[in-house]
mmCIF file of the N, C-alpha and C atoms, coordinates in Angstrom:
data_MODEL
# 
_entry.id   MODEL 
# 
loop_
_atom_site.group_PDB 
_atom_site.id 
_atom_site.type_symbol 
_atom_site.label_atom_id 
_atom_site.label_alt_id 
_atom_site.label_comp_id 
_atom_site.label_asym_id 
_atom_site.label_entity_id 
_atom_site.label_seq_id 
_atom_site.pdbx_PDB_ins_code 
_atom_site.Cartn_x 
_atom_site.Cartn_y 
_atom_site.Cartn_z 
_atom_site.occupancy 
_atom_site.B_iso_or_equiv 
_atom_site.pdbx_formal_charge 
_atom_site.auth_seq_id 
_atom_site.auth_comp_id 
_atom_site.auth_asym_id 
_atom_site.auth_atom_id 
_atom_site.pdbx_PDB_model_num 
ATOM 1   N N  . MET A 1 1  ? -1.323  -21.968 12.616  1.00 0.00 ? 1  MET A N  1 
ATOM 2   C CA . MET A 1 1  ? -2.534  -21.324 12.184  1.00 0.00 ? 1  MET A CA 1 
ATOM 3   C C  . MET A 1 1  ? -2.885  -21.769 10.774  1.00 0.00 ? 1  MET A C  1 
ATOM 4   N N  . ALA A 1 2  ? -4.164  -21.941 10.526  1.00 0.00 ? 2  ALA A N  1 
ATOM 5   C CA . ALA A 1 2  ? -4.629  -22.292 9.188   1.00 0.00 ? 2  ALA A CA 1 
ATOM 6   C C  . ALA A 1 2  ? -4.465  -21.086 8.273   1.00 0.00 ? 2  ALA A C  1 
ATOM 7   N N  . GLN A 1 3  ? -4.055  -21.335 7.049   1.00 0.00 ? 3  GLN A N  1 
ATOM 8   C CA . GLN A 1 3  ? -3.911  -20.276 6.057   1.00 0.00 ? 3  GLN A CA 1 
ATOM 9   C C  . GLN A 1 3  ? -5.133  -20.304 5.153   1.00 0.00 ? 3  GLN A C  1 
ATOM 10  N N  . LEU A 1 4  ? -5.841  -19.173 5.085   1.00 0.00 ? 4  LEU A N  1 
ATOM 11  C CA . LEU A 1 4  ? -7.048  -19.076 4.278   1.00 0.00 ? 4  LEU A CA 1 
ATOM 12  C C  . LEU A 1 4  ? -6.803  -18.139 3.103   1.00 0.00 ? 4  LEU A C  1 
ATOM 13  N N  . ALA A 1 5  ? -7.241  -18.557 1.915   1.00 0.00 ? 5  ALA A N  1 
ATOM 14  C CA . ALA A 1 5  ? -7.132  -17.725 0.721   1.00 0.00 ? 5  ALA A CA 1 
ATOM 15  C C  . ALA A 1 5  ? -8.519  -17.605 0.097   1.00 0.00 ? 5  ALA A C  1 
ATOM 16  N N  . PHE A 1 6  ? -8.822  -16.410 -0.400  1.00 0.00 ? 6  PHE A N  1 
ATOM 17  C CA . PHE A 1 6  ? -10.136 -16.118 -0.965  1.00 0.00 ? 6  PHE A CA 1 
ATOM 18  C C  . PHE A 1 6  ? -9.963  -15.551 -2.361  1.00 0.00 ? 6  PHE A C  1 
ATOM 19  N N  . TYR A 1 7  ? -10.879 -15.903 -3.260  1.00 0.00 ? 7  TYR A N  1 
ATOM 20  C CA . TYR A 1 7  ? -10.813 -15.444 -4.635  1.00 0.00 ? 7  TYR A CA 1 
ATOM 21  C C  . TYR A 1 7  ? -12.182 -14.905 -5.050  1.00 0.00 ? 7  TYR A C  1 
ATOM 22  N N  . GLY A 1 8  ? -12.202 -14.132 -6.129  1.00 0.00 ? 8  GLY A N  1 
ATOM 23  C CA . GLY A 1 8  ? -13.445 -13.615 -6.677  1.00 0.00 ? 8  GLY A CA 1 
ATOM 24  C C  . GLY A 1 8  ? -14.202 -12.734 -5.697  1.00 0.00 ? 8  GLY A C  1 
ATOM 25  N N  . LYS A 1 9  ? -15.509 -12.909 -5.646  1.00 0.00 ? 9  LYS A N  1 
ATOM 26  C CA . LYS A 1 9  ? -16.358 -12.103 -4.772  1.00 0.00 ? 9  LYS A CA 1 
ATOM 27  C C  . LYS A 1 9  ? -15.996 -12.278 -3.301  1.00 0.00 ? 9  LYS A C  1 
ATOM 28  N N  . LEU A 1 10 ? -15.546 -13.460 -2.935  1.00 0.00 ? 10 LEU A N  1 
ATOM 29  C CA . LEU A 1 10 ? -15.154 -13.675 -1.538  1.00 0.00 ? 10 LEU A CA 1 
ATOM 30  C C  . LEU A 1 10 ? -13.933 -12.836 -1.181  1.00 0.00 ? 10 LEU A C  1 
ATOM 31  N N  . ARG A 1 11 ? -13.048 -12.625 -2.128  1.00 0.00 ? 11 ARG A N  1 
ATOM 32  C CA . ARG A 1 11 ? -11.872 -11.771 -1.892  1.00 0.00 ? 11 ARG A CA 1 
ATOM 33  C C  . ARG A 1 11 ? -12.320 -10.335 -1.633  1.00 0.00 ? 11 ARG A C  1 
ATOM 34  N N  . ASP A 1 12 ? -13.334 -9.896  -2.382  1.00 0.00 ? 12 ASP A N  1 
ATOM 35  C CA . ASP A 1 12 ? -13.869 -8.552  -2.185  1.00 0.00 ? 12 ASP A CA 1 
ATOM 36  C C  . ASP A 1 12 ? -14.427 -8.393  -0.771  1.00 0.00 ? 12 ASP A C  1 
ATOM 37  N N  . ILE A 1 13 ? -15.092 -9.406  -0.265  1.00 0.00 ? 13 ILE A N  1 
ATOM 38  C CA . ILE A 1 13 ? -15.694 -9.348  1.075   1.00 0.00 ? 13 ILE A CA 1 
ATOM 39  C C  . ILE A 1 13 ? -14.627 -9.436  2.161   1.00 0.00 ? 13 ILE A C  1 
ATOM 40  N N  . MET A 1 14 ? -13.706 -10.364 2.014   1.00 0.00 ? 14 MET A N  1 
ATOM 41  C CA . MET A 1 14 ? -12.717 -10.610 3.055   1.00 0.00 ? 14 MET A CA 1 
ATOM 42  C C  . MET A 1 14 ? -11.568 -9.603  3.017   1.00 0.00 ? 14 MET A C  1 
ATOM 43  N N  . GLY A 1 15 ? -11.284 -9.035  1.858   1.00 0.00 ? 15 GLY A N  1 
ATOM 44  C CA . GLY A 1 15 ? -10.250 -8.024  1.742   1.00 0.00 ? 15 GLY A CA 1 
ATOM 45  C C  . GLY A 1 15 ? -8.857  -8.568  1.491   1.00 0.00 ? 15 GLY A C  1 
ATOM 46  N N  . CYS A 1 16 ? -8.516  -9.683  2.111   1.00 0.00 ? 16 CYS A N  1 
ATOM 47  C CA . CYS A 1 16 ? -7.180  -10.249 1.936   1.00 0.00 ? 16 CYS A CA 1 
ATOM 48  C C  . CYS A 1 16 ? -7.174  -11.688 2.436   1.00 0.00 ? 16 CYS A C  1 
ATOM 49  N N  . ASP A 1 17 ? -6.091  -12.392 2.114   1.00 0.00 ? 17 ASP A N  1 
ATOM 50  C CA . ASP A 1 17 ? -5.900  -13.722 2.687   1.00 0.00 ? 17 ASP A CA 1 
ATOM 51  C C  . ASP A 1 17 ? -5.613  -13.542 4.167   1.00 0.00 ? 17 ASP A C  1 
ATOM 52  N N  . MET A 1 18 ? -5.722  -14.615 4.941   1.00 0.00 ? 18 MET A N  1 
ATOM 53  C CA . MET A 1 18 ? -5.489  -14.484 6.376   1.00 0.00 ? 18 MET A CA 1 
ATOM 54  C C  . MET A 1 18 ? -4.981  -15.781 6.979   1.00 0.00 ? 18 MET A C  1 
ATOM 55  N N  . GLU A 1 19 ? -4.384  -15.644 8.131   1.00 0.00 ? 19 GLU A N  1 
ATOM 56  C CA . GLU A 1 19 ? -4.046  -16.787 8.963   1.00 0.00 ? 19 GLU A CA 1 
ATOM 57  C C  . GLU A 1 19 ? -5.036  -16.776 10.117  1.00 0.00 ? 19 GLU A C  1 
ATOM 58  N N  . LEU A 1 20 ? -5.555  -17.932 10.461  1.00 0.00 ? 20 LEU A N  1 
ATOM 59  C CA . LEU A 1 20 ? -6.585  -18.016 11.480  1.00 0.00 ? 20 LEU A CA 1 
ATOM 60  C C  . LEU A 1 20 ? -6.310  -19.196 12.398  1.00 0.00 ? 20 LEU A C  1 
ATOM 61  N N  . GLU A 1 21 ? -6.249  -18.924 13.683  1.00 0.00 ? 21 GLU A N  1 
ATOM 62  C CA . GLU A 1 21 ? -6.207  -20.021 14.647  1.00 0.00 ? 21 GLU A CA 1 
ATOM 63  C C  . GLU A 1 21 ? -7.632  -20.528 14.760  1.00 0.00 ? 21 GLU A C  1 
ATOM 64  N N  . LEU A 1 22 ? -7.836  -21.772 14.384  1.00 0.00 ? 22 LEU A N  1 
ATOM 65  C CA . LEU A 1 22 ? -9.191  -22.311 14.350  1.00 0.00 ? 22 LEU A CA 1 
ATOM 66  C C  . LEU A 1 22 ? -9.768  -22.417 15.756  1.00 0.00 ? 22 LEU A C  1 
ATOM 67  N N  . PRO A 1 23 ? -10.986 -21.919 15.951  1.00 0.00 ? 23 PRO A N  1 
ATOM 68  C CA . PRO A 1 23 ? -11.649 -22.108 17.243  1.00 0.00 ? 23 PRO A CA 1 
ATOM 69  C C  . PRO A 1 23 ? -11.805 -23.601 17.537  1.00 0.00 ? 23 PRO A C  1 
ATOM 70  N N  . ALA A 1 24 ? -11.913 -23.957 18.794  1.00 0.00 ? 24 ALA A N  1 
ATOM 71  C CA . ALA A 1 24 ? -11.980 -25.368 19.206  1.00 0.00 ? 24 ALA A CA 1 
ATOM 72  C C  . ALA A 1 24 ? -13.123 -26.120 18.530  1.00 0.00 ? 24 ALA A C  1 
ATOM 73  N N  . ASN A 1 25 ? -14.228 -25.435 18.252  1.00 0.00 ? 25 ASN A N  1 
ATOM 74  C CA . ASN A 1 25 ? -15.389 -26.108 17.659  1.00 0.00 ? 25 ASN A CA 1 
ATOM 75  C C  . ASN A 1 25 ? -15.318 -26.197 16.133  1.00 0.00 ? 25 ASN A C  1 
ATOM 76  N N  . VAL A 1 26 ? -14.283 -25.667 15.518  1.00 0.00 ? 26 VAL A N  1 
ATOM 77  C CA . VAL A 1 26 ? -14.143 -25.701 14.061  1.00 0.00 ? 26 VAL A CA 1 
ATOM 78  C C  . VAL A 1 26 ? -13.194 -26.830 13.687  1.00 0.00 ? 26 VAL A C  1 
ATOM 79  N N  . LYS A 1 27 ? -13.784 -27.963 13.314  1.00 0.00 ? 27 LYS A N  1 
ATOM 80  C CA . LYS A 1 27 ? -12.993 -29.155 12.998  1.00 0.00 ? 27 LYS A CA 1 
ATOM 81  C C  . LYS A 1 27 ? -13.232 -29.664 11.583  1.00 0.00 ? 27 LYS A C  1 
ATOM 82  N N  . THR A 1 28 ? -14.178 -29.036 10.857  1.00 0.00 ? 28 THR A N  1 
ATOM 83  C CA . THR A 1 28 ? -14.465 -29.425 9.477   1.00 0.00 ? 28 THR A CA 1 
ATOM 84  C C  . THR A 1 28 ? -14.597 -28.164 8.629   1.00 0.00 ? 28 THR A C  1 
ATOM 85  N N  . LEU A 1 29 ? -14.577 -28.339 7.324   1.00 0.00 ? 29 LEU A N  1 
ATOM 86  C CA . LEU A 1 29 ? -14.782 -27.207 6.433   1.00 0.00 ? 29 LEU A CA 1 
ATOM 87  C C  . LEU A 1 29 ? -16.174 -26.605 6.618   1.00 0.00 ? 29 LEU A C  1 
ATOM 88  N N  . ASN A 1 30 ? -17.186 -27.440 6.855   1.00 0.00 ? 30 ASN A N  1 
ATOM 89  C CA . ASN A 1 30 ? -18.535 -26.921 7.119   1.00 0.00 ? 30 ASN A CA 1 
ATOM 90  C C  . ASN A 1 30 ? -18.541 -26.001 8.328   1.00 0.00 ? 30 ASN A C  1 
ATOM 91  N N  . ALA A 1 31 ? -17.866 -26.407 9.398   1.00 0.00 ? 31 ALA A N  1 
ATOM 92  C CA . ALA A 1 31 ? -17.815 -25.591 10.613  1.00 0.00 ? 31 ALA A CA 1 
ATOM 93  C C  . ALA A 1 31 ? -17.050 -24.291 10.354  1.00 0.00 ? 31 ALA A C  1 
ATOM 94  N N  . LEU A 1 32 ? -16.006 -24.344 9.525   1.00 0.00 ? 32 LEU A N  1 
ATOM 95  C CA . LEU A 1 32 ? -15.266 -23.134 9.175   1.00 0.00 ? 32 LEU A CA 1 
ATOM 96  C C  . LEU A 1 32 ? -16.163 -22.190 8.379   1.00 0.00 ? 32 LEU A C  1 
ATOM 97  N N  . GLN A 1 33 ? -16.916 -22.728 7.442   1.00 0.00 ? 33 GLN A N  1 
ATOM 98  C CA . GLN A 1 33 ? -17.854 -21.905 6.666   1.00 0.00 ? 33 GLN A CA 1 
ATOM 99  C C  . GLN A 1 33 ? -18.839 -21.212 7.608   1.00 0.00 ? 33 GLN A C  1 
ATOM 100 N N  . ASP A 1 34 ? -19.388 -21.941 8.559   1.00 0.00 ? 34 ASP A N  1 
ATOM 101 C CA . ASP A 1 34 ? -20.323 -21.357 9.529   1.00 0.00 ? 34 ASP A CA 1 
ATOM 102 C C  . ASP A 1 34 ? -19.646 -20.260 10.341  1.00 0.00 ? 34 ASP A C  1 
ATOM 103 N N  . HIS A 1 35 ? -18.422 -20.497 10.775  1.00 0.00 ? 35 HIS A N  1 
ATOM 104 C CA . HIS A 1 35 ? -17.672 -19.519 11.560  1.00 0.00 ? 35 HIS A CA 1 
ATOM 105 C C  . HIS A 1 35 ? -17.446 -18.237 10.744  1.00 0.00 ? 35 HIS A C  1 
ATOM 106 N N  . LEU A 1 36 ? -17.012 -18.382 9.493   1.00 0.00 ? 36 LEU A N  1 
ATOM 107 C CA . LEU A 1 36 ? -16.759 -17.216 8.651   1.00 0.00 ? 36 LEU A CA 1 
ATOM 108 C C  . LEU A 1 36 ? -18.047 -16.477 8.315   1.00 0.00 ? 36 LEU A C  1 
ATOM 109 N N  . THR A 1 37 ? -19.141 -17.206 8.154   1.00 0.00 ? 37 THR A N  1 
ATOM 110 C CA . THR A 1 37 ? -20.439 -16.584 7.880   1.00 0.00 ? 37 THR A CA 1 
ATOM 111 C C  . THR A 1 37 ? -20.870 -15.701 9.044   1.00 0.00 ? 37 THR A C  1 
ATOM 112 N N  . GLN A 1 38 ? -20.647 -16.163 10.252  1.00 0.00 ? 38 GLN A N  1 
ATOM 113 C CA . GLN A 1 38 ? -21.016 -15.377 11.434  1.00 0.00 ? 38 GLN A CA 1 
ATOM 114 C C  . GLN A 1 38 ? -20.070 -14.198 11.642  1.00 0.00 ? 38 GLN A C  1 
ATOM 115 N N  . ALA A 1 39 ? -18.808 -14.359 11.305  1.00 0.00 ? 39 ALA A N  1 
ATOM 116 C CA . ALA A 1 39 ? -17.807 -13.335 11.585  1.00 0.00 ? 39 ALA A CA 1 
ATOM 117 C C  . ALA A 1 39 ? -17.723 -12.242 10.510  1.00 0.00 ? 39 ALA A C  1 
ATOM 118 N N  . TYR A 1 40 ? -18.096 -12.549 9.271   1.00 0.00 ? 40 TYR A N  1 
ATOM 119 C CA . TYR A 1 40 ? -17.915 -11.605 8.167   1.00 0.00 ? 40 TYR A CA 1 
ATOM 120 C C  . TYR A 1 40 ? -19.202 -11.435 7.377   1.00 0.00 ? 40 TYR A C  1 
ATOM 121 N N  . THR A 1 41 ? -19.746 -10.233 7.422   1.00 0.00 ? 41 THR A N  1 
ATOM 122 C CA . THR A 1 41 ? -20.970 -9.913  6.701   1.00 0.00 ? 41 THR A CA 1 
ATOM 123 C C  . THR A 1 41 ? -20.779 -10.162 5.209   1.00 0.00 ? 41 THR A C  1 
ATOM 124 N N  . GLY A 1 42 ? -21.688 -10.892 4.611   1.00 0.00 ? 42 GLY A N  1 
ATOM 125 C CA . GLY A 1 42 ? -21.654 -11.154 3.179   1.00 0.00 ? 42 GLY A CA 1 
ATOM 126 C C  . GLY A 1 42 ? -21.011 -12.466 2.791   1.00 0.00 ? 42 GLY A C  1 
ATOM 127 N N  . PHE A 1 43 ? -20.174 -13.035 3.654   1.00 0.00 ? 43 PHE A N  1 
ATOM 128 C CA . PHE A 1 43 ? -19.501 -14.291 3.304   1.00 0.00 ? 43 PHE A CA 1 
ATOM 129 C C  . PHE A 1 43 ? -20.531 -15.384 3.033   1.00 0.00 ? 43 PHE A C  1 
ATOM 130 N N  . GLY A 1 44 ? -21.482 -15.548 3.928   1.00 0.00 ? 44 GLY A N  1 
ATOM 131 C CA . GLY A 1 44 ? -22.490 -16.595 3.789   1.00 0.00 ? 44 GLY A CA 1 
ATOM 132 C C  . GLY A 1 44 ? -23.344 -16.422 2.558   1.00 0.00 ? 44 GLY A C  1 
ATOM 133 N N  . ASP A 1 45 ? -23.661 -15.167 2.210   1.00 0.00 ? 45 ASP A N  1 
ATOM 134 C CA . ASP A 1 45 ? -24.475 -14.915 1.019   1.00 0.00 ? 45 ASP A CA 1 
ATOM 135 C C  . ASP A 1 45 ? -23.775 -15.404 -0.239  1.00 0.00 ? 45 ASP A C  1 
ATOM 136 N N  . VAL A 1 46 ? -22.522 -15.058 -0.392  1.00 0.00 ? 46 VAL A N  1 
ATOM 137 C CA . VAL A 1 46 ? -21.775 -15.489 -1.571  1.00 0.00 ? 46 VAL A CA 1 
ATOM 138 C C  . VAL A 1 46 ? -21.589 -17.002 -1.538  1.00 0.00 ? 46 VAL A C  1 
ATOM 139 N N  . PHE A 1 47 ? -21.187 -17.532 -0.397  1.00 0.00 ? 47 PHE A N  1 
ATOM 140 C CA . PHE A 1 47 ? -20.905 -18.957 -0.296  1.00 0.00 ? 47 PHE A CA 1 
ATOM 141 C C  . PHE A 1 47 ? -22.146 -19.799 -0.582  1.00 0.00 ? 47 PHE A C  1 
ATOM 142 N N  . SER A 1 48 ? -23.294 -19.396 -0.042  1.00 0.00 ? 48 SER A N  1 
ATOM 143 C CA . SER A 1 48 ? -24.502 -20.213 -0.195  1.00 0.00 ? 48 SER A CA 1 
ATOM 144 C C  . SER A 1 48 ? -25.189 -20.019 -1.538  1.00 0.00 ? 48 SER A C  1 
ATOM 145 N N  . HIS A 1 49 ? -24.928 -18.907 -2.225  1.00 0.00 ? 49 HIS A N  1 
ATOM 146 C CA . HIS A 1 49 ? -25.614 -18.653 -3.488  1.00 0.00 ? 49 HIS A CA 1 
ATOM 147 C C  . HIS A 1 49 ? -24.754 -18.926 -4.721  1.00 0.00 ? 49 HIS A C  1 
ATOM 148 N N  . THR A 1 50 ? -23.574 -19.403 -4.526  1.00 0.00 ? 50 THR A N  1 
ATOM 149 C CA . THR A 1 50 ? -22.726 -19.760 -5.656  1.00 0.00 ? 50 THR A CA 1 
ATOM 150 C C  . THR A 1 50 ? -22.215 -21.187 -5.465  1.00 0.00 ? 50 THR A C  1 
ATOM 151 N N  . ARG A 1 51 ? -21.652 -21.696 -6.489  1.00 0.00 ? 51 ARG A N  1 
ATOM 152 C CA . ARG A 1 51 ? -21.060 -23.035 -6.402  1.00 0.00 ? 51 ARG A CA 1 
ATOM 153 C C  . ARG A 1 51 ? -19.595 -22.907 -6.036  1.00 0.00 ? 51 ARG A C  1 
ATOM 154 N N  . THR A 1 52 ? -19.368 -22.438 -4.830  1.00 0.00 ? 52 THR A N  1 
ATOM 155 C CA . THR A 1 52 ? -18.008 -22.225 -4.364  1.00 0.00 ? 52 THR A CA 1 
ATOM 156 C C  . THR A 1 52 ? -17.308 -23.570 -4.169  1.00 0.00 ? 52 THR A C  1 
ATOM 157 N N  . LYS A 1 53 ? -16.113 -23.657 -4.685  1.00 0.00 ? 53 LYS A N  1 
ATOM 158 C CA . LYS A 1 53 ? -15.279 -24.845 -4.500  1.00 0.00 ? 53 LYS A CA 1 
ATOM 159 C C  . LYS A 1 53 ? -14.309 -24.569 -3.362  1.00 0.00 ? 53 LYS A C  1 
ATOM 160 N N  . VAL A 1 54 ? -13.907 -25.633 -2.685  1.00 0.00 ? 54 VAL A N  1 
ATOM 161 C CA . VAL A 1 54 ? -12.942 -25.499 -1.599  1.00 0.00 ? 54 VAL A CA 1 
ATOM 162 C C  . VAL A 1 54 ? -11.753 -26.402 -1.901  1.00 0.00 ? 54 VAL A C  1 
ATOM 163 N N  . VAL A 1 55 ? -10.560 -25.818 -1.780  1.00 0.00 ? 55 VAL A N  1 
ATOM 164 C CA . VAL A 1 55 ? -9.318  -26.548 -1.996  1.00 0.00 ? 55 VAL A CA 1 
ATOM 165 C C  . VAL A 1 55 ? -8.613  -26.639 -0.650  1.00 0.00 ? 55 VAL A C  1 
ATOM 166 N N  . LEU A 1 56 ? -8.303  -27.863 -0.255  1.00 0.00 ? 56 LEU A N  1 
ATOM 167 C CA . LEU A 1 56 ? -7.628  -28.127 1.010   1.00 0.00 ? 56 LEU A CA 1 
ATOM 168 C C  . LEU A 1 56 ? -6.262  -28.714 0.699   1.00 0.00 ? 56 LEU A C  1 
ATOM 169 N N  . ASN A 1 57 ? -5.218  -27.953 1.036   1.00 0.00 ? 57 ASN A N  1 
ATOM 170 C CA . ASN A 1 57 ? -3.846  -28.411 0.778   1.00 0.00 ? 57 ASN A CA 1 
ATOM 171 C C  . ASN A 1 57 ? -3.658  -28.866 -0.670  1.00 0.00 ? 57 ASN A C  1 
ATOM 172 N N  . ASP A 1 58 ? -4.118  -28.011 -1.597  1.00 0.00 ? 58 ASP A N  1 
ATOM 173 C CA . ASP A 1 58 ? -3.967  -28.216 -3.044  1.00 0.00 ? 58 ASP A CA 1 
ATOM 174 C C  . ASP A 1 58 ? -4.827  -29.336 -3.624  1.00 0.00 ? 58 ASP A C  1 
ATOM 175 N N  . VAL A 1 59 ? -5.842  -29.785 -2.894  1.00 0.00 ? 59 VAL A N  1 
ATOM 176 C CA . VAL A 1 59 ? -6.746  -30.828 -3.387  1.00 0.00 ? 59 VAL A CA 1 
ATOM 177 C C  . VAL A 1 59 ? -8.186  -30.328 -3.276  1.00 0.00 ? 59 VAL A C  1 
ATOM 178 N N  . LEU A 1 60 ? -8.934  -30.411 -4.368  1.00 0.00 ? 60 LEU A N  1 
ATOM 179 C CA . LEU A 1 60 ? -10.342 -30.041 -4.368  1.00 0.00 ? 60 LEU A CA 1 
ATOM 180 C C  . LEU A 1 60 ? -11.112 -31.043 -3.514  1.00 0.00 ? 60 LEU A C  1 
ATOM 181 N N  . VAL A 1 61 ? -11.856 -30.558 -2.502  1.00 0.00 ? 61 VAL A N  1 
ATOM 182 C CA . VAL A 1 61 ? -12.509 -31.453 -1.549  1.00 0.00 ? 61 VAL A CA 1 
ATOM 183 C C  . VAL A 1 61 ? -13.961 -31.049 -1.316  1.00 0.00 ? 61 VAL A C  1 
ATOM 184 N N  . HIS A 1 62 ? -14.673 -31.923 -0.592  1.00 0.00 ? 62 HIS A N  1 
ATOM 185 C CA . HIS A 1 62 ? -16.041 -31.641 -0.171  1.00 0.00 ? 62 HIS A CA 1 
ATOM 186 C C  . HIS A 1 62 ? -16.012 -30.921 1.168   1.00 0.00 ? 62 HIS A C  1 
ATOM 187 N N  . SER A 1 63 ? -17.105 -30.256 1.506   1.00 0.00 ? 63 SER A N  1 
ATOM 188 C CA . SER A 1 63 ? -17.135 -29.400 2.688   1.00 0.00 ? 63 SER A CA 1 
ATOM 189 C C  . SER A 1 63 ? -17.218 -30.141 4.016   1.00 0.00 ? 63 SER A C  1 
ATOM 190 N N  . ASP A 1 64 ? -17.324 -31.454 3.987   1.00 0.00 ? 64 ASP A N  1 
ATOM 191 C CA . ASP A 1 64 ? -17.372 -32.189 5.256   1.00 0.00 ? 64 ASP A CA 1 
ATOM 192 C C  . ASP A 1 64 ? -15.991 -32.712 5.683   1.00 0.00 ? 64 ASP A C  1 
ATOM 193 N N  . MET A 1 65 ? -14.949 -32.286 4.993   1.00 0.00 ? 65 MET A N  1 
ATOM 194 C CA . MET A 1 65 ? -13.592 -32.744 5.302   1.00 0.00 ? 65 MET A CA 1 
ATOM 195 C C  . MET A 1 65 ? -13.105 -32.171 6.630   1.00 0.00 ? 65 MET A C  1 
ATOM 196 N N  . PRO A 1 66 ? -12.364 -32.970 7.402   1.00 0.00 ? 66 PRO A N  1 
ATOM 197 C CA . PRO A 1 66 ? -11.764 -32.444 8.634   1.00 0.00 ? 66 PRO A CA 1 
ATOM 198 C C  . PRO A 1 66 ? -10.612 -31.493 8.305   1.00 0.00 ? 66 PRO A C  1 
ATOM 199 N N  . ILE A 1 67 ? -10.399 -30.498 9.177   1.00 0.00 ? 67 ILE A N  1 
ATOM 200 C CA . ILE A 1 67 ? -9.319  -29.530 8.997   1.00 0.00 ? 67 ILE A CA 1 
ATOM 201 C C  . ILE A 1 67 ? -8.555  -29.334 10.300  1.00 0.00 ? 67 ILE A C  1 
ATOM 202 N N  . THR A 1 68 ? -7.318  -28.808 10.156  1.00 0.00 ? 68 THR A N  1 
ATOM 203 C CA . THR A 1 68 ? -6.485  -28.509 11.323  1.00 0.00 ? 68 THR A CA 1 
ATOM 204 C C  . THR A 1 68 ? -5.830  -27.142 11.115  1.00 0.00 ? 68 THR A C  1 
ATOM 205 N N  . ASP A 1 69 ? -5.160  -26.663 12.149  1.00 0.00 ? 69 ASP A N  1 
ATOM 206 C CA . ASP A 1 69 ? -4.451  -25.391 12.067  1.00 0.00 ? 69 ASP A CA 1 
ATOM 207 C C  . ASP A 1 69 ? -3.276  -25.433 11.085  1.00 0.00 ? 69 ASP A C  1 
ATOM 208 N N  . ALA A 1 70 ? -2.862  -26.600 10.655  1.00 0.00 ? 70 ALA A N  1 
ATOM 209 C CA . ALA A 1 70 ? -1.725  -26.723 9.734   1.00 0.00 ? 70 ALA A CA 1 
ATOM 210 C C  . ALA A 1 70 ? -2.143  -26.669 8.265   1.00 0.00 ? 70 ALA A C  1 
ATOM 211 N N  . ASP A 1 71 ? -3.432  -26.539 7.986   1.00 0.00 ? 71 ASP A N  1 
ATOM 212 C CA . ASP A 1 71 ? -3.941  -26.618 6.617   1.00 0.00 ? 71 ASP A CA 1 
ATOM 213 C C  . ASP A 1 71 ? -3.938  -25.280 5.890   1.00 0.00 ? 71 ASP A C  1 
ATOM 214 N N  . ARG A 1 72 ? -3.878  -25.370 4.567   1.00 0.00 ? 72 ARG A N  1 
ATOM 215 C CA . ARG A 1 72 ? -4.121  -24.219 3.678   1.00 0.00 ? 72 ARG A CA 1 
ATOM 216 C C  . ARG A 1 72 ? -5.458  -24.470 3.007   1.00 0.00 ? 72 ARG A C  1 
ATOM 217 N N  . ILE A 1 73 ? -6.364  -23.495 3.152   1.00 0.00 ? 73 ILE A N  1 
ATOM 218 C CA . ILE A 1 73 ? -7.728  -23.645 2.661   1.00 0.00 ? 73 ILE A CA 1 
ATOM 219 C C  . ILE A 1 73 ? -8.020  -22.493 1.712   1.00 0.00 ? 73 ILE A C  1 
ATOM 220 N N  . GLU A 1 74 ? -8.463  -22.828 0.501   1.00 0.00 ? 74 GLU A N  1 
ATOM 221 C CA . GLU A 1 74 ? -8.762  -21.822 -0.507  1.00 0.00 ? 74 GLU A CA 1 
ATOM 222 C C  . GLU A 1 74 ? -10.223 -21.921 -0.914  1.00 0.00 ? 74 GLU A C  1 
ATOM 223 N N  . PHE A 1 75 ? -10.878 -20.764 -1.007  1.00 0.00 ? 75 PHE A N  1 
ATOM 224 C CA . PHE A 1 75 ? -12.281 -20.682 -1.385  1.00 0.00 ? 75 PHE A CA 1 
ATOM 225 C C  . PHE A 1 75 ? -12.364 -20.094 -2.783  1.00 0.00 ? 75 PHE A C  1 
ATOM 226 N N  . LEU A 1 76 ? -12.922 -20.874 -3.725  1.00 0.00 ? 76 LEU A N  1 
ATOM 227 C CA . LEU A 1 76 ? -12.950 -20.511 -5.141  1.00 0.00 ? 76 LEU A CA 1 
ATOM 228 C C  . LEU A 1 76 ? -14.385 -20.398 -5.643  1.00 0.00 ? 76 LEU A C  1 
ATOM 229 N N  . PRO A 1 77 ? -14.985 -19.198 -5.599  1.00 0.00 ? 77 PRO A N  1 
ATOM 230 C CA . PRO A 1 77 ? -16.310 -19.058 -6.211  1.00 0.00 ? 77 PRO A CA 1 
ATOM 231 C C  . PRO A 1 77 ? -16.181 -19.112 -7.723  1.00 0.00 ? 77 PRO A C  1 
ATOM 232 N N  . PRO A 1 78 ? -17.282 -19.280 -8.428  1.00 0.00 ? 78 PRO A N  1 
ATOM 233 C CA . PRO A 1 78 ? -17.199 -19.329 -9.898  1.00 0.00 ? 78 PRO A CA 1 
ATOM 234 C C  . PRO A 1 78 ? -16.546 -18.060 -10.447 1.00 0.00 ? 78 PRO A C  1 
ATOM 235 N N  . PHE A 1 79 ? -15.741 -18.224 -11.480 1.00 0.00 ? 79 PHE A N  1 
ATOM 236 C CA . PHE A 1 79 ? -15.088 -17.098 -12.137 1.00 0.00 ? 79 PHE A CA 1 
ATOM 237 C C  . PHE A 1 79 ? -15.828 -16.801 -13.432 1.00 0.00 ? 79 PHE A C  1 
ATOM 238 N N  . SER A 1 80 ? -15.807 -15.563 -13.830 1.00 0.00 ? 80 SER A N  1 
ATOM 239 C CA . SER A 1 80 ? -16.389 -15.203 -15.122 1.00 0.00 ? 80 SER A CA 1 
ATOM 240 C C  . SER A 1 80 ? -15.451 -14.231 -15.816 1.00 0.00 ? 80 SER A C  1 
ATOM 241 N N  . GLY A 1 81 ? -15.715 -14.006 -17.046 1.00 0.00 ? 81 GLY A N  1 
ATOM 242 C CA . GLY A 1 81 ? -14.872 -13.075 -17.787 1.00 0.00 ? 81 GLY A CA 1 
ATOM 243 C C  . GLY A 1 81 ? -14.101 -13.792 -18.867 1.00 0.00 ? 81 GLY A C  1 
ATOM 244 N N  . GLY A 1 82 ? -13.191 -13.115 -19.434 1.00 0.00 ? 82 GLY A N  1 
ATOM 245 C CA . GLY A 1 82 ? -12.450 -13.745 -20.512 1.00 0.00 ? 82 GLY A CA 1 
ATOM 246 C C  . GLY A 1 82 ? -11.104 -13.133 -20.718 1.00 0.00 ? 82 GLY A C  1 
# 
């Protein structure tokens, strides 16, 4: 199962990190974003209105990267504060 981690506002929406067996049609980060947007109210709003970064297996990547059930995926919206 893919391991998903959420930070900032996305953590507030998702509640916790999770393990997810990727649906057959989810083969890229873009497809995962679409899946999470449909499954969780508010995810798409935060993701589309902020400059959220995605880290795949400890590497900052673009959203068109392929993914598998063995990956760790972290969603990092902009942080503020001091």
